[in-house]
N, C-alpha and C positions, 0 to 999 in steps of 0.2 A: 211885969209880968205876967201873972198870976190875976192881978187886979183889974189890969184892964182887958184880958183874954183873949187878945189879938191872936194869940195862937189856935185857941180853942175854937173860936168862931171859924176861921179856916180850916181843921179838921172837920169840923161840922160841914163845912160848904162839900168839902172834899167829899165826903166819905154820904150825903144827904139821900143819895139812891138805896143805899140797904135802910132808909126806912121804910121804903115803900111794900107794899107785898110780895111783888117777887124777892125783894131784897131779904125781908125775913124771911121768908119758905129760905132760901138758898141756905141764910145763914142757921136757921132753926132746922138745917138738914131733913127738909119736909121733901126737896125735887132731888133727882137726880142727874145725873151729870147728861142720859138718854131721854131724859123728860126736858132738860133745858135747850137740849140740842133740836127735839122737834119743838119747842116754843120758838126759839129762833128761826127754825126753819117756817114755822107757819105764818110768824109774823113777817116774813121778810127784812129779818134785821139785819142791819151789819155797821155790828160797832166799833168806834174809831177809838183808836188809844187819844189819849187827853192828855196834857201835862200837869200833873202834880206840884208844880211849882216848887218844884224843893230848894231849889237857890235860893228863892223868896223868905223862903220859910228858915232855912239857916241865915238867911241874913240877919231876920227877923230875934231871932233867938242869939245870933251873934249880937246886937244890938245892946243887948240887956246884961251881956258880958263883960 
């Protein structure tokens, strides 16, 4: 599981957005909730939930066990 890094690649893909400028600012606590709300309103963003594919990742881990 460690050698082929399939789980690591899936996690990297899932959280890739946090490596962008806004994601780094959020993680670095450089943006307040009010600032984020203003950003969403200014850019007319409508984030949609997206599957974390938990069942697929659980099946991947179980295939190694």
